[in-house]
C-alpha positions in Angstrom: 9.4 -6.0 1.3 6.3 -3.9 0.8 6.0 -3.2 4.5 9.7 -2.3 4.7 9.3 0.2 1.9 6.2 1.7 3.5 8.2 2.2 6.7 10.8 4.0 4.6 8.1 6.3 3.4 7.1 6.9 7.0 10.7 7.8 7.8 10.7 10.3 4.9 7.6 12.0 6.2 8.8 12.0 9.8 12.0 13.7 8.6 9.8 16.4 7.0 7.9 16.8 10.2 11.2 17.2 12.1 11.6 20.6 10.3 9.3 22.1 13.0 12.0 21.8 15.7 15.1 22.9 13.8 15.9 26.4 14.8 12.9 26.0 17.2 14.0 29.1 19.1 12.6 31.1 16.2 9.1 29.6 16.4 7.5 32.3 18.6 8.7 35.2 16.5 7.9 33.6 13.2 4.4 32.6 14.4 3.8 36.1 15.4 4.5 37.2 11.8 1.5 35.3 10.5 0.5 32.1 8.9 2.3 32.7 5.6 5.6 33.2 7.4 5.2 30.0 9.4 4.5 28.1 6.2 7.5 29.6 4.5 9.8 28.8 7.4 8.4 25.3 7.7 8.9 24.6 4.0 12.5 25.9 4.1 13.5 23.7 7.1 11.6 20.7 5.6 13.7 20.8 2.4 16.9 21.3 4.4 16.2 18.2 6.5 15.3 16.2 3.5 18.5 17.1 1.8 20.5 16.1 4.9 18.7 12.7 5.4 17.2 11.5 2.1 18.9 10.5 -1.1 15.8 11.0 -3.4 14.6 14.6 -3.9 11.5 15.7 -1.9 8.9 18.0 -3.5 5.3 18.9 -2.9 2.7 21.2 -4.4 1.2 22.9 -1.3 2.0 23.2 2.4 -0.7 24.5 4.7 -0.2 25.2 8.4 -3.4 25.0 10.5 -2.9 26.6 13.9 -1.9 25.3 16.4 -0.8 21.8 15.7 -1.5 20.6 12.1 0.4 20.7 8.9 -0.9 19.4 5.5 1.2 18.8 2.4 -0.4 17.9 -0.9 0.9 15.9 -3.9 4.1 15.0 -2.3 6.8 13.1 -4.3 10.2 11.6 -3.7 12.2 11.2 -7.0 15.5 9.7 -8.0 17.0 10.8 -11.4 13.7 12.6 -12.1 11.7 9.4 -11.7 9.1 9.4 -8.9 9.5 6.4 -6.7 7.2 7.4 -3.8 4.2 9.8 -3.9 1.1 10.6 -1.9 -2.0 12.7 -2.5 -1.7 14.2 1.0 0.2 14.1 4.2 -1.6 15.4 7.3 0.5 15.7 10.4 -1.2 16.4 13.8 1.0 17.3 16.7 0.4 16.5 20.3 1.8 19.9 21.2 3.4 23.0 19.7 7.1 22.4 19.0 9.4 23.8 21.7 13.2 24.1 22.0 14.9 21.3 23.8 12.1 18.8 23.6 11.3 16.1 20.9 8.6 16.7 18.4 5.6 14.5 19.3 3.4 13.5 16.4 0.0 12.4 17.6 -1.3 11.4 14.2 0.3 11.1 10.8 -2.1 10.3 7.9 -0.8 9.5 4.5 -3.6 9.5 1.8 -3.1 7.3 -1.2 0.7 6.7 -0.8 2.2 5.0 -3.9 5.5 3.1 -3.9 7.2 2.0 -7.1 9.7 -0.8 -6.7 11.7 -0.2 -9.9 14.2 -3.0 -10.2 17.6 -2.2 -11.5 20.0 -4.6 -13.3 22.2 -4.9 -10.2 19.2 -6.0 -8.1 18.7 -2.7 -6.3 15.6 -0.6 -6.3 15.8 2.8 -7.8 15.9 5.5 -5.1 14.8 3.0 -2.4 17.7 0.7 -1.7 19.5 3.7 -0.2 16.5 5.8 0.7 17.9 7.2 3.9 21.4 8.6 4.2 23.7 7.2 6.8 24.5 10.6 8.3 22.9 10.7 11.7 22.6 14.5 12.0 24.1 16.8 14.6 23.2 19.0 17.6 23.4 22.7 16.9 24.7 25.4 19.2 21.2 26.9 19.9 19.9 23.6 21.2 18.3 22.4 18.0 19.1 19.1 16.5 18.9 17.2 13.2 19.5 13.9 14.9 16.2 12.0 14.4 16.5 10.3 17.8 16.4 13.8 19.3 13.5 15.3 17.4 11.1 12.5 16.7 8.7 10.6 19.0 6.2 9.2 16.6 3.2 7.5 18.3 0.5 6.9 15.6 0.5 6.6 11.8 -2.3 5.8 9.4 -1.9 5.0 5.7 -5.1 4.9 3.6 -5.6 3.4 0.1 -1.9 2.9 -0.6 -0.3 0.8 -3.4 2.9 -0.9 -4.1 4.0 -1.8 -7.7 6.9 -4.0 -8.5 8.4 -3.1 -11.9 11.0 -5.5 -13.1 13.0 -4.7 -16.3 11.1 -5.4 -19.5 8.1 -6.9 -17.8 4.7 -5.7 -16.8 4.4 -4.2 -13.4 2.8 -6.2 -10.5 0.5 -4.0 -8.3 -0.7 -4.7 -4.8 -3.6 -2.5 -3.8 -5.4 -1.1 -1.9 -3.3 -1.2 1.3 -4.3 0.4 4.6 -2.1 0.4 7.6 -2.8 1.5 11.2 0.5 1.7 13.1 0.6 2.2 16.8 4.0 2.7 18.6 4.8 -0.1 21.1 5.7 1.4 24.5 7.4 -1.8 25.7 10.7 -2.1 23.9 12.5 -4.1 26.6 16.1 -3.3 25.6 19.0 -1.0 26.4 20.2 -0.4 22.8 17.0 1.0 21.4 17.7 4.8 21.4 16.4 6.3 18.2 14.6 3.1 17.1 10.8 2.6 17.0 8.7 -0.6 17.0 5.1 -0.5 15.7 2.2 -2.8 16.0 0.4 -2.9 12.6 -3.2 -3.5 11.7 -3.5 -4.1 7.9 -6.5 -4.5 5.7 -6.5 -5.8 2.2 -9.6 -6.7 0.1 -10.0 -10.4 -0.4 -8.9 -11.9 -3.7 -11.9 -14.2 -3.8 -15.3 -13.4 -2.3 
């Protein structure tokens, strides 16, 4: 369950990264206007994508674009009913290339620093904000060649999570916390199937401090 929720977090961040390719025909003109304009545009598209694809509300404190291929967001949260269910101190996204119209966004490295997942159990057995983390709407292709379909705009290759934690919070009971969690995820290139469009398989290397030395 912990790994499944972490993958959900990865999906959320990947959706945010996809903001770079929406309206990608505007990238060159916006980049020419300076760093602040690029950051403003990226933030606007990020929020629009999150609204389309995520049920919880996405927020962050700062967003910094580092030319040419890196974006960093700090103090990122996903909240449901004003309760934070996923957070991270920082997300650093390193691209393999500058986004271009008509091609998928290729993320070379995605680093999540101190991601925290709260599994808040509800009376009906669901988890607040996480049972239905991702909306079922698959997105659409726009007239200018852009797309909000994740299978069109994402091609994730490498993900790293550092010092993460998962807490299970049942009603009227103390929380149970699993930490620290570190994941190195490498995309598998051999999927071996015909119905895999838009799906990703990762090989994970996980470290967890021993309970007993």
